C-alpha positions in Angstrom: 24.7 207.1 -9.5 22.9 204.5 -11.5 19.5 205.9 -10.5 20.4 209.5 -11.5 21.9 208.2 -14.8 18.7 206.3 -15.5 16.5 209.3 -14.8 18.6 211.5 -16.9 18.5 209.0 -19.6 14.7 208.9 -19.4 14.4 212.6 -19.6 16.7 212.7 -22.6 14.6 210.1 -24.3 11.5 212.0 -23.7 13.0 215.2 -24.9 14.4 213.6 -27.9 11.1 212.0 -28.7 9.4 215.4 -29.0 12.1 216.7 -31.3 12.4 213.5 -33.4 12.3 215.2 -36.7 15.2 217.5 -35.9 17.3 214.8 -34.4 16.9 212.2 -37.1 19.3 213.5 -39.7 22.4 213.4 -37.6 21.5 209.9 -36.5 21.4 208.7 -40.1 24.8 210.2 -40.7 26.2 208.3 -37.7 24.6 205.1 -38.9 26.2 205.5 -42.3 29.5 206.1 -40.8 29.2 203.1 -38.6 28.2 200.9 -41.5 31.2 202.0 -43.5 33.4 201.3 -40.5 32.0 197.8 -40.2 32.6 197.2 -43.9 36.2 198.2 -43.5 36.6 195.9 -40.5 35.1 193.0 -42.4 37.4 193.6 -45.3 40.4 193.7 -43.1 39.3 190.5 -41.3 38.8 188.7 -44.6 42.2 189.8 -45.8 43.8 188.7 -42.6 42.1 185.3 -42.8 43.2 184.8 -46.4 46.7 185.9 -45.5 46.8 183.5 -42.6 45.6 180.7 -44.9 48.2 181.4 -47.5 51.0 181.6 -44.9 52.9 178.6 -43.7 52.1 177.0 -40.4 55.6 177.6 -39.3 56.3 180.0 -36.5 58.6 181.9 -38.8 56.2 183.4 -41.3 58.9 184.2 -43.8 60.0 180.5 -44.0 58.6 178.4 -46.8 57.1 175.0 -46.1 59.8 172.4 -46.4 60.0 168.6 -46.0 62.4 169.0 -43.1 60.0 171.1 -41.1 57.1 168.9 -41.9 59.0 165.8 -40.6 59.7 167.5 -37.2 56.2 168.8 -36.9 54.6 165.5 -37.6 56.9 163.6 -35.3 56.2 166.1 -32.5 52.4 165.7 -32.9 52.7 161.9 -33.0 54.8 161.8 -29.8 52.3 164.1 -28.1 49.3 161.8 -29.1 51.2 158.8 -27.8 51.2 160.2 -24.3 47.8 162.0 -24.4 45.2 160.5 -22.1 42.3 162.0 -24.0 43.0 159.9 -27.1 39.7 158.3 -28.4 37.5 159.5 -25.5 34.9 160.9 -27.9 34.8 157.8 -30.0 31.8 156.4 -28.1 29.8 159.6 -28.8 30.4 159.5 -32.6 26.9 158.4 -33.4 25.4 161.0 -31.1 27.2 164.0 -32.6 25.3 167.0 -34.0 25.9 170.5 -35.1 29.3 171.9 -36.0 31.3 169.1 -34.4 29.5 166.5 -36.5 30.0 168.6 -39.7 33.7 169.1 -38.9 34.3 165.4 -38.4 32.5 164.5 -41.6 34.6 167.1 -43.5 37.8 165.7 -42.2 36.8 162.1 -43.1 35.8 163.2 -46.6 39.1 165.0 -46.9 40.9 161.8 -45.8 39.1 159.8 -48.5 40.0 162.4 -51.2 43.6 162.4 -50.1 43.7 158.6 -50.1 42.3 158.5 -53.6 44.8 161.0 -54.8 47.7 159.3 -53.1 48.9 162.1 -50.9 50.5 160.2 -48.0 51.7 163.2 -45.9 48.3 164.9 -46.2 46.6 161.7 -45.0 48.9 161.6 -42.0 48.2 165.2 -41.1 44.4 164.7 -41.5 44.6 161.5 -39.3 46.4 163.5 -36.7 43.8 166.2 -36.7 41.0 163.5 -36.2 43.0 162.0 -33.3 43.6 165.4 -31.7 39.9 165.9 -31.6 39.4 162.8 -29.5 38.2 160.4 -32.2 39.8 157.4 -33.8 40.5 157.0 -37.5 38.1 154.7 -39.4 39.4 151.2 -39.8 39.0 151.2 -43.6 40.9 154.6 -43.8 43.7 153.3 -41.5 44.1 150.1 -43.5 44.3 152.0 -46.8 46.8 154.4 -45.3 49.0 151.5 -44.1 48.8 149.8 -47.5 49.6 153.0 -49.5 52.5 154.0 -47.3 54.8 151.5 -48.9 53.5 151.6 -52.5 56.1 154.3 -53.3 59.6 154.7 -51.8 59.6 156.4 -48.4 60.7 155.0 -45.1 59.4 157.9 -43.1 55.8 157.6 -44.4 55.7 153.9 -43.6 57.1 154.5 -40.1 54.6 157.3 -39.5 51.7 155.1 -40.5 53.0 152.3 -38.3 53.2 154.9 -35.5 49.6 155.7 -36.0 48.7 152.0 -35.6 50.9 151.9 -32.5 49.2 154.8 -30.7 45.7 153.7 -31.6 45.0 151.0 -28.9 42.9 148.2 -30.3 43.4 149.1 -33.9 43.6 146.1 -36.2 44.7 145.6 -39.8 43.1 143.2 -42.2 44.9 140.4 -44.0 44.6 142.1 -47.4 46.3 145.4 -46.6 48.9 143.6 -44.5 49.8 141.3 -47.4 49.7 144.1 -50.0 52.3 146.0 -48.1 54.4 142.9 -47.3 54.4 141.9 -51.0 55.6 145.3 -52.1 58.4 145.3 -49.5 59.6 141.8 -50.4 59.4 142.2 -54.2 61.2 145.6 -54.1 64.0 144.4 -51.7 63.0 147.0 -49.1 65.4 147.5 -46.1 65.6 144.7 -43.6 64.7 147.0 -40.7 61.4 148.1 -42.3 60.4 144.5 -43.2 61.0 143.3 -39.7 59.0 146.2 -38.3 56.2 145.3 -40.7 56.3 141.7 -39.6 55.7 142.7 -36.0 52.1 143.5 -36.9 51.5 139.7 -37.2 53.5 138.5 -34.2 51.2 137.1 -31.5 51.0 139.2 -28.4 52.4 136.3 -26.3 55.5 136.0 -28.5 58.6 138.2 -28.6 58.8 141.0 -31.0 61.4 141.5 -33.7 64.2 144.0 -33.2 65.5 146.2 -36.0 68.4 143.9 -37.0 69.4 140.4 -35.9 71.9 140.0 -33.1 74.5 138.4 -35.3 75.0 141.2 -37.8 78.6 142.5 -37.9 79.6 146.2 -38.4 80.0 145.8 -42.2 76.4 144.4 -42.5 75.0 147.1 -40.2 76.6 149.9 -42.3 75.3 148.3 -45.5 71.8 148.1 -44.0 72.0 151.7 -42.9 73.0 152.7 -46.4 70.0 150.8 -47.9 67.8 152.5 -45.3 69.1 155.9 -46.4 68.5 155.1 -50.1 64.9 154.2 -49.4 64.3 157.2 -47.2 62.2 159.1 -49.7 60.8 162.6 -49.3 57.9 163.9 -47.3 56.0 165.6 -50.2 53.5 168.1 -49.0 50.7 169.2 -51.2 51.9 172.8 -50.9 55.3 171.8 -52.1 53.9 170.1 -55.2 51.6 173.0 -56.0 54.5 175.4 -55.5 56.6 173.3 -57.9 54.4 174.2 -60.9 55.8 177.8 -60.7 59.5 176.8 -60.5 61.7 177.8 -63.5 64.5 175.4 -62.5 64.5 172.0 -60.8 67.4 169.8 -59.7 67.3 166.0 -59.7 69.6 164.2 -57.4 70.1 160.8 -55.8 69.3 158.6 -58.9 71.5 155.5 -58.8 70.0 153.2 -61.5 70.4 155.9 -64.1 73.0 158.5 -63.0 72.5 160.4 -66.2 69.2 161.7 -64.9 70.8 163.7 -62.2 71.4 167.4 -62.9 69.7 170.7 -63.6 66.5 171.0 -65.7 65.2 174.2 -67.1 61.6 175.0 -67.7 60.5 175.3 -71.3 58.7 178.5 -72.2 57.2 177.1 -75.4 55.9 173.6 -74.4 53.4 172.5 -71.8 51.8 169.1 -71.2 48.2 168.9 -70.0 48.5 172.3 -68.4 51.7 171.3 -66.6 55.2 172.6 -67.1 57.9 170.7 -69.1 61.5 170.7 -68.0 64.5 169.9 -70.3 68.1 169.0 -69.9 70.7 168.7 -72.6 73.3 165.9 -72.1 76.4 165.2 -74.1 77.1 161.5 -74.5 80.2 159.8 -75.8 79.6 157.3 -78.5 82.3 154.8 -79.6 82.6 153.8 -83.2 83.4 150.3 -82.3 80.4 149.8 -80.0 79.1 146.3 -80.2 82.4 144.7 -81.1 84.4 142.7 -78.5 83.4 141.9 -75.0 82.5 145.3 -73.5 80.0 148.0 -74.2 82.2 149.8 -76.7 85.1 149.9 -74.2 88.6 149.9 -75.8 90.8 147.0 -75.1 93.6 147.2 -72.5 96.3 146.9 -75.2 94.8 149.9 -77.1 94.6 151.9 -73.9 98.3 151.3 -73.1 99.8 151.7 -76.6 97.5 154.3 -78.3 96.0 156.5 -75.6 96.1 159.6 -77.9 93.8 157.9 -80.4 90.9 157.3 -77.9 89.5 160.8 -78.0 89.5 160.9 -81.8 87.5 157.7 -82.0 84.8 158.9 -79.5 82.1 161.1 -80.9 79.9 163.5 -78.8 76.2 163.1 -79.3 73.6 165.4 -77.7 70.4 164.1 -76.3 67.6 165.8 -74.4 66.0 164.5 -71.2 62.5 165.8 -70.7 60.5 165.8 -67.4 56.8 166.1 -68.3 53.3 164.8 -67.5 51.8 162.2 -69.7 48.2 161.0 -69.8 47.1 157.9 -71.8 43.3 157.3 -71.9 43.9 153.7 -73.2 46.3 152.8 -70.4 45.4 154.6 -67.1 48.2 152.8 -65.3 50.8 154.8 -67.3 49.4 158.2 -66.3 51.8 160.4 -64.2 55.1 162.2 -64.5 57.8 160.8 -66.8 61.4 161.5 -67.6 61.7 160.7 -71.3 64.4 160.8 -73.9 64.4 163.5 -76.5 60.6 164.1 -76.7 57.5 163.8 -74.5 56.6 160.6 -76.4 60.1 159.2 -76.4 61.6 156.3 -74.4 60.5 156.4 -70.7 63.4 156.5 -68.2 61.6 157.2 -64.9 58.0 157.3 -63.8 55.9 158.7 -61.0 52.2 158.0 -60.5 51.3 161.3 -58.9 49.2 163.8 -60.8 50.5 167.0 -59.2 50.8 170.3 -61.0 54.5 170.4 -60.5 57.1 167.6 -60.7 56.8 165.4 -57.6 59.7 165.6 -55.2 59.7 161.9 -54.3 58.3 158.5 -55.1 60.0 157.8 -58.4 60.6 154.5 -60.2 63.3 154.0 -62.8 62.4 152.1 -66.0 64.9 149.3 -66.8 64.0 146.8 -69.5 60.3 147.3 -69.2 60.3 146.9 -65.5 59.8 149.6 -62.8 62.5 149.7 -60.1 62.2 152.0 -57.0 65.0 154.5 -56.9 65.9 157.3 -54.3 65.3 160.1 -56.9 64.8 163.5 -55.3 63.7 166.7 -57.0 65.0 169.6 -54.8 65.4 173.3 -55.1 68.7 174.2 -56.7 69.7 176.0 -53.5 69.6 172.8 -51.5 71.7 170.6 -53.8 74.7 170.4 -51.5 72.6 169.2 -48.5 74.5 166.7 -46.4 73.6 163.1 -46.5 74.2 162.8 -42.7 70.8 164.4 -42.1 69.1 161.8 -44.3 70.6 158.9 -42.4 69.7 160.6 -39.2 66.1 161.1 -40.3 65.9 157.4 -41.3 67.2 156.1 -38.0 65.0 158.5 -36.1 61.9 157.2 -37.9 62.7 153.6 -36.9 63.5 154.6 -33.3 60.0 156.1 -33.0 58.5 152.7 -33.3 58.0 150.3 -30.3 57.9 146.7 -31.6 56.2 145.5 -28.5 53.2 147.8 -29.2 52.8 146.7 -32.8 52.2 143.0 -31.9 48.9 141.2 -32.5 47.4 143.7 -35.0 46.1 141.2 -37.6 42.5 140.4 -38.0 40.8 137.8 -40.3 37.5 138.2 -42.1 35.7 136.1 -39.5 37.6 137.7 -36.6 39.2 134.4 -35.6 42.0 135.2 -33.2 43.5 131.8 -33.4 43.8 131.9 -37.2 45.3 135.4 -37.1 47.9 134.2 -34.5 48.8 131.1 -36.5 49.1 133.0 -39.8 51.1 135.9 -38.2 53.5 133.5 -36.4 54.4 131.3 -39.4 54.4 134.2 -41.8 57.0 135.9 -39.6 59.2 132.7 -39.5 58.9 132.2 -43.2 60.0 135.7 -44.0 62.8 135.6 -41.5 64.1 132.4 -43.3 63.7 134.2 -46.7 65.6 137.3 -45.4 68.4 135.1 -44.0 68.8 133.4 -47.4 69.0 136.7 -49.1 71.6 137.8 -46.6 73.8 134.8 -47.2 73.6 135.4 -51.0 74.6 139.1 -50.5 77.5 138.2 -48.2 78.7 135.6 -50.7 78.5 138.0 -53.6 80.3 140.9 -51.8 83.0 139.0 -50.1 84.1 136.5 -52.7 85.8 137.5 -56.0 84.0 136.7 -59.3 86.6 134.1 -60.2 86.0 132.2 -57.0 82.3 132.3 -57.4 82.5 130.9 -60.9 85.0 128.2 -59.8 82.6 127.1 -56.9 79.6 127.0 -59.3 77.6 129.8 -57.7 77.9 132.1 -60.8 78.0 131.9 -64.5 79.2 135.0 -66.3 79.6 136.1 -70.0 76.7 133.9 -71.4 75.4 134.9 -74.8 71.6 134.7 -75.4 70.7 132.5 -78.4 66.9 133.0 -78.4 63.9 134.4 -76.6 60.6 132.6 -76.6 57.6 131.3 -74.6 56.1 134.6 -73.5 53.4 134.1 -70.9 51.0 137.0 -70.2 50.3 138.1 -66.6 47.8 136.2 -64.6 44.5 138.0 -63.9 44.2 136.5 -60.4 47.4 136.5 -58.4 48.3 136.2 -54.7 47.3 139.2 -52.6 50.0 141.9 -52.7 52.0 140.3 -55.5 52.4 141.7 -59.0 52.6 139.3 -61.9 54.5 140.9 -64.8 54.3 137.7 -66.8 57.3 135.6 -67.8 59.4 134.9 -70.9 62.0 132.2 -71.6 65.5 132.7 -72.8 68.2 130.3 -73.9 71.8 131.0 -72.8 74.8 129.3 -74.3 77.1 127.7 -71.7 80.9 127.5 -72.1 82.2 124.2 -73.7 84.0 123.0 -70.5 81.0 123.5 -68.2 80.8 120.9 -65.4 77.2 120.3 -64.6 78.0 118.4 -61.4 79.9 121.5 -60.1 77.0 123.9 -60.6 75.1 124.8 -57.4 71.8 125.3 -59.3 69.8 122.6 -61.0 66.6 122.5 -62.9 63.8 124.3 -61.1 66.2 126.4 -58.9 65.7 130.2 -58.6 68.4 132.4 -60.1 69.1 136.1 -60.5 69.7 137.5 -64.0 71.9 140.5 -64.5 74.1 142.1 -67.1 77.6 140.5 -67.5 80.4 142.3 -65.7 82.4 142.0 -68.9 80.2 144.7 -70.5 80.1 147.0 -67.5 82.5 149.9 -67.5 84.4 151.0 -64.4 82.2 153.1 -62.1 78.9 151.7 -63.5 76.6 149.6 -61.4 75.7 146.1 -62.3 72.3 146.1 -64.1 69.9 143.5 -62.7 67.0 142.7 -64.9 65.1 140.4 -62.7 64.6 136.9 -61.1 63.6 133.6 -62.6 64.1 129.9 -62.4 65.9 127.3 -64.5 63.5 125.6 -66.9 66.0 123.2 -68.5 69.7 122.3 -68.5 70.8 120.8 -71.8 74.2 119.2 -72.1 76.1 119.5 -75.3 75.3 116.9 -78.0 77.6 116.6 -81.0 77.8 120.1 -82.6 75.1 121.5 -80.3 76.4 123.6 -77.5 75.2 123.2 -73.9 72.3 125.5 -73.1 70.7 126.9 -70.1 66.9 127.7 -70.5 65.7 130.3 -68.0 62.1 131.6 -67.5 62.5 135.2 -66.5 59.8 136.9 -64.4 59.1 139.8 -66.7 60.4 140.4 -70.2 63.8 140.0 -71.7 65.3 143.3 -73.2 64.8 143.9 -76.9 68.5 143.6 -77.5 69.0 140.5 -75.3 70.6 138.5 -78.0 73.2 141.2 -78.6 74.3 141.3 -75.0 76.0 138.9 -72.5 74.5 137.9 -69.2 75.4 136.8 -65.7 73.5 134.1 -63.7 73.7 133.9 -59.8 72.1 131.5 -57.5 69.0 133.1 -55.9 66.7 132.6 -53.0 64.2 129.8 -53.3 61.2 131.8 -54.4 59.1 128.7 -55.2 59.3 127.5 -51.7 58.4 131.0 -50.4 55.4 131.6 -52.6 53.9 128.1 -52.0 54.3 128.4 -48.2 52.6 131.8 -48.2 49.8 130.6 -50.5 49.1 127.6 -48.2 48.9 129.8 -45.1 46.8 132.3 -47.0 44.2 129.6 -47.6 43.7 129.2 -43.8 42.6 132.8 -43.4 40.8 133.5 -46.7 38.8 130.3 -47.4 36.5 128.1 -45.5 38.6 126.1 -43.1 38.1 122.3 -43.0 38.5 120.3 -39.8 42.2 119.7 -40.2 42.8 123.4 -40.6 40.8 124.1 -37.5 43.0 121.6 -35.7 46.1 123.4 -36.9 45.1 126.9 -35.7 43.7 125.7 -32.4 47.0 124.4 -31.1 49.5 126.8 -29.5 52.3 128.5 -31.6 55.5 130.2 -30.6 56.9 127.7 -28.2 59.9 127.0 -30.5 61.2 130.5 -29.8 62.0 129.8 -26.2 63.4 126.4 -27.0 65.7 127.8 -29.6 66.9 130.5 -27.2 67.7 127.8 -24.6 69.7 125.7 -27.2 71.6 128.8 -28.3 72.5 130.0 -24.8 73.1 126.5 -23.4 70.1 126.4 -21.1 67.0 128.2 -19.9 67.4 131.7 -18.5 65.7 133.1 -15.4 63.1 134.8 -17.5 62.2 131.5 -19.2 62.0 129.7 -15.8 59.6 132.4 -14.5 57.5 132.2 -17.7 57.4 128.4 -17.4 56.3 128.5 -13.8 53.5 131.0 -14.6 52.4 128.8 -17.5 52.3 125.8 -15.3 50.2 127.6 -12.7 47.7 128.7 -15.3 47.5 125.2 -16.8 46.8 123.7 -13.4 44.2 126.3 -12.6 42.4 125.8 -16.0 42.5 122.0 -15.9 38.7 121.8 -15.7 38.1 124.5 -18.3 37.8 123.9 -22.0 41.3 125.1 -23.0 42.9 125.2 -26.4 44.7 121.9 -25.8 41.5 120.2 -24.9 39.7 121.7 -28.0 42.6 120.5 -30.2 42.3 117.0 -28.7 38.6 116.9 -29.3 39.0 117.9 -32.9 41.7 115.3 -33.4 39.6 112.4 -31.9 36.5 113.1 -34.1 35.5 110.5 -36.6 36.9 111.5 -40.0 33.8 110.3 -41.9 33.7 109.5 -45.6 33.8 105.8 -45.1 31.2 103.1 -44.6 30.8 101.6 -41.2 31.1 98.1 -42.5 34.4 98.8 -44.2 35.7 100.5 -41.0 34.7 97.5 -38.8 36.4 95.2 -41.3 39.6 97.3 -41.2 39.7 97.4 -37.4 39.4 93.6 -37.3 42.2 93.3 -39.9 44.5 95.3 -37.6 44.5 92.4 -35.1 45.9 90.1 -37.8 48.9 92.3 -38.4 51.3 90.0 -36.5 54.4 91.5 -38.0 53.6 94.7 -36.0 54.0 95.0 -32.2 51.2 96.3 -30.0 52.2 100.0 -30.1 52.4 99.9 -33.8 49.0 98.2 -34.1 47.5 100.9 -31.8 48.9 103.6 -34.1 47.3 102.0 -37.1 44.0 101.6 -35.3 44.1 105.3 -34.2 44.8 106.4 -37.8 41.7 104.6 -39.0 39.3 106.0 -36.4 40.5 109.6 -35.8 40.8 112.8 -37.8 44.4 113.4 -36.9 47.0 111.0 -35.5 50.6 111.9 -34.5 53.1 109.0 -34.4 56.2 109.8 -32.5 59.3 107.6 -31.9 63.1 107.5 -32.0 64.8 106.4 -35.2 64.6 102.7 -36.0 61.3 102.1 -34.3 59.4 101.4 -37.5 57.5 104.7 -38.2 57.9 104.4 -41.9 56.8 100.7 -41.9 53.7 101.8 -39.9 53.0 104.6 -42.4 53.0 102.1 -45.3 50.5 99.9 -43.5 48.3 102.9 -42.8 48.3 103.9 -46.5 47.7 100.3 -47.6 44.6 99.9 -45.3 43.2 103.4 -46.4 43.5 102.3 -50.0 42.7 98.6 -50.1 40.3 98.2 -47.2 38.6 101.6 -46.9 38.7 102.4 -50.6 39.9 105.9 -50.1 41.3 107.7 -53.1 43.3 109.7 -54.0 45.8 109.6 -51.1 48.8 111.9 -50.6 52.1 110.6 -49.0 54.5 113.5 -48.5 57.6 114.5 -46.5 60.2 117.3 -46.3 63.0 115.2 -47.9 63.1 113.2 -51.1 64.7 110.3 -49.3 61.8 109.8 -47.0 59.3 110.0 -49.9 61.3 107.4 -51.8 61.2 105.1 -48.7 57.4 105.3 -48.5 57.0 104.8 -52.2 59.2 101.7 -52.2 57.2 100.3 -49.3 53.9 100.9 -51.1 55.3 99.3 -54.2 56.3 96.2 -52.3 52.8 96.0 -50.7 51.1 96.1 -54.2 49.7 99.6 -53.8 49.5 101.6 -57.1 51.7 104.6 -56.3 53.0 107.4 -58.5 56.2 109.2 -57.6 56.1 112.9 -58.6 59.2 115.1 -58.5 62.4 116.1 -60.2 63.9 113.0 -61.9 67.4 113.8 -60.7 66.2 113.8 -57.1 64.4 110.4 -57.2 66.0 107.1 -56.5 66.6 105.1 -59.7 64.8 102.1 -58.3 61.6 104.0 -58.5 62.1 105.1 -62.1 59.2 102.8 -63.4 56.6 104.5 -61.2 57.7 108.1 -61.8 55.2 110.4 -63.5 57.6 111.1 -66.4 58.1 107.3 -67.1 54.3 106.6 -66.9 53.6 109.5 -69.2 56.0 108.1 -71.8 54.3 104.7 -71.6 50.9 106.2 -72.0 52.1 108.2 -75.0 53.7 105.1 -76.6 50.6 103.0 -76.1 48.4 105.8 -77.5 50.6 106.0 -80.6 50.5 102.2 -81.0 46.7 102.2 -80.8 46.5 105.0 -83.3 48.9 103.2 -85.7 46.9 99.9 -85.4 43.6 101.6 -86.0 45.1 103.4 -89.0 46.6 100.2 -90.4 43.4 98.2 -90.0 41.4 100.9 -91.8 43.8 100.8 -94.7 44.0 97.0 -94.9 40.2 96.7 -94.8 39.9 99.3 -97.6 42.4 97.3 -99.8 41.7 93.5 -99.1 38.8 93.5 -96.7 40.8 91.7 -93.9 43.7 93.1 -92.0 47.1 91.4 -92.3 48.4 91.4 -88.8 52.0 90.3 -89.5 52.5 92.9 -92.2 51.1 95.5 -89.9 53.4 94.4 -87.1 56.4 94.8 -89.4 55.3 98.2 -90.7 54.7 99.4 -87.1 58.1 98.2 -86.0 59.8 99.8 -89.0 58.0 103.1 -88.3 58.9 103.0 -84.6 62.6 102.3 -85.4 62.8 105.3 -87.8 61.1 107.7 -85.3 63.5 109.8 -83.2 64.0 108.8 -79.5 61.6 110.5 -77.2 62.8 112.6 -74.2 61.2 112.9 -70.9 61.3 116.7 -70.9 59.2 118.3 -73.6 61.1 120.2 -76.3 61.4 124.0 -76.2 59.2 125.7 -78.7 60.0 129.1 -80.0 57.5 131.8 -80.9 55.7 131.5 -84.1 52.5 131.7 -86.0 50.3 129.3 -87.9 50.3 125.5 -87.6 53.5 125.1 -85.6 52.4 127.2 -82.7 49.0 125.6 -82.5 50.5 122.1 -82.7 52.8 122.9 -79.8 50.0 124.1 -77.6 47.9 121.1 -78.4 50.7 118.7 -77.5 51.3 120.4 -74.2 47.6 120.3 -73.4 47.5 116.6 -74.3 50.4 115.9 -72.0 48.8 117.7 -69.2 45.5 115.7 -69.6 47.5 112.5 -69.7 49.3 113.4 -66.5 46.1 114.3 -64.7 44.6 111.0 -65.8 47.6 109.0 -64.5 47.4 110.7 -61.1 43.6 110.2 -60.9 44.0 106.5 -61.5 46.7 106.1 -58.9 45.9 105.0 -55.3 48.7 107.1 -53.6 50.6 110.1 -54.9 54.1 110.4 -53.4 55.8 113.8 -53.5 57.6 116.3 -51.2 55.7 118.9 -49.2 56.9 121.8 -51.3 55.8 120.1 -54.5 52.4 119.2 -53.0 51.7 123.0 -52.6 52.0 123.7 -56.3 49.2 124.6 -58.8 49.4 121.1 -60.2 47.7 119.5 -57.2 45.2 122.3 -56.6 42.5 120.4 -58.5 42.8 117.3 -56.2 40.7 116.7 -53.0 42.7 114.2 -51.1 40.8 111.7 -48.9 43.8 111.2 -46.6 47.2 112.8 -46.1 50.3 111.3 -44.5 53.2 113.6 -43.6 56.4 111.8 -42.7 59.1 113.8 -40.7 56.3 116.2 -39.7 58.6 118.1 -37.3 60.9 119.0 -40.2 58.1 119.8 -42.6 
């Protein structure tokens, strides 16, 4: 059949070739028809493609893209990738790609970079999933930027999804900078405890145990409170399509705002006004204004007697005042950090009430911050469609708990990486960073429990709280620092003086000078149903008891700015967490991973960490468990097998036994010979002194009463007197231990200076405290200036100075001068000579203090004080840490 068909075809071709002229016209018609058909098909295909692009990815084509559907879709894809064996198989061939596959990968990575720059978190997650589904890994810089941006705005789901991406990418590491940026945001904004603990798992060493969502000792009330906080911080998955679609909405509904409940409600789109080609939404609010506002204790609230006797007159005294709330986009070329969507009062240029950094065409559905007294506070504001206003909150709590359950803490461990890829430094930093933050979270927990469970009267009686304090002045504004700790925002600071009640007992107060406090609005001014307004944290700069007619004052340095009407309001002070200790510890550990490490730092990171976890568990449970016994047996076998290998313990011992250097060999030999003459020490104590002279690091261990402090004094004396090492630092965790060392050095004739809070130092050491030495230097400086001035005057009059007359005049001038105080006086804001003179005196005091410390042989202070900025300019030749296990 095929042969006949071929022959017939050939004949037909031959016949058609002879009659080509006659057959050509009908072929042209057929070609024209076929071309028109192809055009129609192409047009239909293009329309179908455009329609498919415009449609949602949902199976139900009539359904609009919604945040709920996006959450389910993203979690489904993440779970599939976590079990997919082909994850990252094409990563090795990335450099060898060519053609369409290479172009597609480049397009996705460029899209990822654009989305990261614009701040679209959900789009970044979807793009990262697409890259992973094609068999490649996400670039390290993109993954780090995603993780850091996931917590910049409120949203638990986005943060958990980014952590899930890190979890499923085996071998993915996070640098110190993005880790600390995210951690700083979580701590500063009081993020939910569950999210902070999951974030800390990134730094937990692989050999250590991971952190669970909540500690084991939380009761049901605390668990419910944590679940509520997690629900408030849930946020919204804001798809790009939703934000683009929001530009065409005529009505939006704001819900979930807690800091400013008046922002909740329905907003209508304005037909006459637009802002930067974006819509403007308005809402009219009727506000009650009391005629007697500002009088009495409350915020215009009527007294209880008036409410009982004259309830019919309350409505007549209240006036209704209308104000307009405007949701709009604002762009300020002079301050790019203020660009974004705002909710303002009355006009687009009015007082800002809420802010969102996104630059979408429509109002963003999540990621809002409420403006309170010139500070931005994260708030669970949601902009939803009016048809979804009555959505149940149970789904929000369920979504938040599901997001945490998707994370496996064991797979998040050991993800930190330093700039020099030092695994030991990363483990050391991650381990102690975790312990430090757990201690900080526990302190915050105790404060919260005390505040919620004790009544206000009991808190004030016990000295934890001071309420109803009027502000008498605001001064001492300090601008934000240009260079701050990674991840921490510095809003500057400002001082405020609060007047204390006349019968205040300073011994009863739980906070002293230098302690951290929380400043909030007084409960006396808050109406029923309103939340207590917290303006920020700070520390006590000064406590001044009453003197004569002067009332007792409490000077507080607030982190941020005091409100403009601070002097017209009353304030509440609560004992806060020790932020100074937290920041200095974090900065000290940060130096280990960001700066060049000296030999002592190398010694610290070389030793093992994490052994205290198993010990604490044994102490808590009354003995080691079977799991601990198995782990100990395995560790013993490994140690026996690696006895001949250069292990971490051997490297640490080698570093410790190295010659410290910095001293002449003759002086060292003389010091070693002098050790033999220390007959008041026994043999073990002399061996400890000899080891401290020859080695980089020496650990002296012994039970109480064996003379460890006495040996420490002898070591510092020989460092200073025999080896001529200066300056030296003697420190300990407690003030009592530091005082004991300082008294021993003073008895041995070593020039020591005690630095610390005067009320914490033993009165016996008052003469060698920095404050007392500063006063002596200032007095001697004033005397020298007075003598020089008197000699110049006497020489100009008689040609020879009259010493006796000058002495009388000097004594008379000193007796008339006011008594000096150890703490410098508080200076208010001002212009002209007074302000410059105050700055000059403070600078002169600082220079005198630095000179005193540089002239000293040994500086004695606590470990937390030694980590402050005051000692950052010193390079100590030797450091002694007493009670090192506690420090």
